[in-house]
Every structure is written in C-alpha cells, then in structure tokens.
C-alpha positions in Angstrom: 60.8 142.7 167.3 64.3 142.7 165.8 65.8 141.3 168.5 63.1 138.6 169.0 63.7 135.4 168.1 60.8 133.5 169.0 58.2 136.1 168.4 56.7 138.1 165.6 54.8 140.8 165.2 51.6 138.9 164.8 51.8 137.0 168.2 52.7 140.7 169.9 49.6 141.9 168.2 47.6 138.6 169.8 49.0 139.6 172.2 47.6 142.9 173.0 43.9 142.2 171.7 43.9 139.8 175.0 44.9 142.6 176.9 42.6 145.2 175.8 40.0 141.4 176.5 41.6 141.5 180.2 41.1 144.8 180.8 37.3 145.2 180.0 36.7 141.8 181.6 38.1 142.8 185.0 37.0 146.4 184.4 40.0 148.4 185.2 41.5 151.8 184.4 41.9 152.8 180.6 45.8 154.4 182.0 46.0 150.3 183.3 45.8 149.8 179.6 47.8 152.0 178.2 50.8 151.1 180.4 50.5 147.6 180.1 51.0 148.3 176.8 53.9 150.4 177.1 55.4 148.0 179.6 55.0 144.7 177.4 57.1 147.0 174.5 59.8 148.3 176.8 60.3 145.0 177.9 60.2 143.1 174.0 62.4 146.0 173.2 65.0 145.4 176.1 65.2 141.3 177.3 64.5 138.1 174.5 61.5 136.4 175.7 60.7 132.8 174.7 57.5 132.0 172.4 56.3 129.9 175.9 56.0 132.7 178.3 54.6 136.0 176.5 51.5 135.4 178.1 53.5 135.3 181.0 55.3 138.5 180.1 51.7 140.1 178.9 49.7 139.3 182.4 53.2 140.4 184.4 53.0 143.7 182.8 49.1 144.5 183.4 49.8 143.5 187.5 52.6 146.1 187.5 50.3 148.7 186.0 47.0 147.7 188.1 49.4 148.5 191.2 50.9 151.4 190.1 47.5 153.0 188.6 44.5 151.5 190.1 43.2 151.9 193.6 42.2 147.7 194.3 44.4 145.3 192.3 43.7 142.3 190.8 45.0 139.1 192.5 47.6 137.3 191.2 45.3 134.1 191.0 42.3 135.9 189.3 45.8 136.8 186.8 46.5 133.2 186.6 42.9 131.9 186.2 42.6 134.1 183.0 45.6 132.5 181.2 43.8 129.0 182.3 46.7 129.0 185.0 49.1 128.6 182.4 51.4 130.2 185.3 52.7 129.4 188.6 52.2 132.6 191.4 56.0 131.9 191.4 56.5 132.3 188.0 54.2 135.8 187.8 56.0 137.2 191.0 59.3 136.6 189.2 58.1 137.9 186.1 57.2 141.1 187.3 60.3 141.5 189.4 62.6 140.8 186.5 60.2 143.5 184.0 60.6 146.0 186.6 64.2 145.0 187.3 64.4 145.8 183.8 62.8 149.2 183.0 64.5 150.5 185.9 61.2 150.8 187.8 60.4 153.7 185.7 56.9 153.8 185.1 56.2 157.4 185.1 55.6 157.9 181.8 53.4 159.9 179.1 51.3 157.0 177.9 49.0 157.8 175.1 45.3 157.8 177.2 47.0 161.1 178.8 47.5 162.8 175.5 43.8 162.2 174.2 41.6 163.0 176.9 43.5 166.3 176.6 42.6 166.7 173.3 39.3 165.3 173.1 38.0 168.0 175.8 40.1 170.3 173.1 37.8 168.9 170.5 35.0 169.7 172.9 33.7 165.8 172.2 30.3 164.4 172.9 30.8 160.7 173.5 30.2 159.2 170.1 33.4 161.3 169.2 35.0 160.2 172.2 34.3 156.4 171.5 35.3 156.2 168.3 38.6 158.0 169.5 39.0 155.7 171.7 38.5 152.7 169.0 41.6 153.8 167.2 43.4 154.2 169.5 43.4 151.1 171.1 43.5 149.5 167.1 46.8 151.7 167.0 48.1 149.2 170.5 47.5 146.3 168.6 49.6 147.5 165.3 53.4 147.7 166.0 53.8 150.0 163.2 52.6 152.8 165.0 55.1 151.8 168.0 57.7 154.5 165.8 55.6 157.6 167.2 55.8 159.1 169.8 52.0 159.1 172.2 50.7 162.1 171.5 51.0 162.0 167.7 49.3 158.4 167.6 46.7 159.9 170.2 46.1 163.0 167.8 45.7 160.7 164.9 43.0 158.8 167.1 41.6 162.1 167.5 41.8 163.5 163.8 40.6 159.8 162.1 37.7 159.4 164.8 36.8 163.2 163.5 37.3 162.3 159.9 34.7 158.9 160.4 32.1 161.2 162.4 32.4 163.4 159.1 33.1 166.5 161.1 34.4 169.3 159.8 36.5 170.6 159.3 38.6 167.7 161.1 41.7 169.5 162.2 40.6 173.3 164.2 43.3 175.9 165.2 42.1 175.0 168.7 43.6 171.2 168.0 46.5 172.1 166.8 47.2 174.5 168.9 46.4 172.4 171.6 48.9 169.3 170.2 51.6 171.0 168.1 50.6 168.9 165.4 49.5 170.2 162.1 47.1 167.5 159.6 49.5 167.3 157.1 51.7 166.0 160.1 48.3 163.4 160.7 48.0 162.6 157.5 51.4 161.1 157.1 50.4 159.2 160.1 47.2 157.8 159.3 48.7 156.9 155.5 
C-alpha cells in the first residue's frame, strides 16, 4: 500500500468486505473469493490505482476469478449492476485485460482456501469448527496486516483460532502440526 497515492489500508478493507458480500450474494464458490482477493492485492502491489477506480479493480478481479473458478461466471452486466452502474462494460473489460496483462496471466497460485480445507480435514472438524475457521479466514482477508504471512500460515492461524474459540483441547494437535509444518508458538506469534 505504500506505493498507492490515493488508496489507504482502510479503503482496501472496505473493498474486500464488499467483495465478500458480493461473493455471498452471487453464491460464488469460496475459491473465487480467495482468488479475487489475491488478484486485487497483487495488482495493487504492482500498479498505482486512483481512488475512483478501486471498485473497478475489485469487480474486474472478481470477473477474472469467476472465469477461472466457476462453471458459470456471472455476467458483466450483473457485476456492473452491483456497482450501481458506476462503470461501463468497456471499462470493466479493459481493466480485466490490464490486470491479466500486469499479472502475466499467472492465476494458478496457492490461495488460503486450499490450505484451510486441507487443515480442516486433518483436524477432523465438524460444521461448527469449519464455520468458525472460515469466519476467521475471511477476517484475515480484510486485514491488510495479514498479507505479510503466507496463505498456509494464515489458514493454520484461522484453524488454531477457531479451535481455541470453541474450547477444543488441545488447540493444536500433533496431526495438525504434521500437516501444516507449523508449531503452536509460530501461530501464537501470528495471532498476537
């Protein structure tokens, strides 16, 4: 964010929170959400974006992620409608191409969702633990400070926080340590 002249961490958080709402409203797959946030963050790290175009970057990133992850991607006009038609179809498609060009079309990346699903299997979780872990992972998506950690560490921290919140004892097991390669003191450092 230090390279952004007009965009702050708070503005990024508002955008990501809105993207999460859009993902739920359109009933898109979780992979689409996590890839969308990855694309937004990568693009913002490479390109200075004017404040008035931040939502355009978000919706274009979601269009890209939807085309990559979904069987049926939402229509551009539906995404435009969610933005109160603040942008034209040409603007969305032009920004989509600009983002893809800037990222060199590299979309196959390890996102937090892939790790959290694996870690939850290792934790032999129930629905309550799963919901709590995904709640924490979505909170992590919003908070800029969490970007310093690799997706695997953030996913492990979400599972650890969920297990701790639900009073599971121990909060971090040998099996989870084996599957994540992360020991409990590392997680406590992330969650401080």
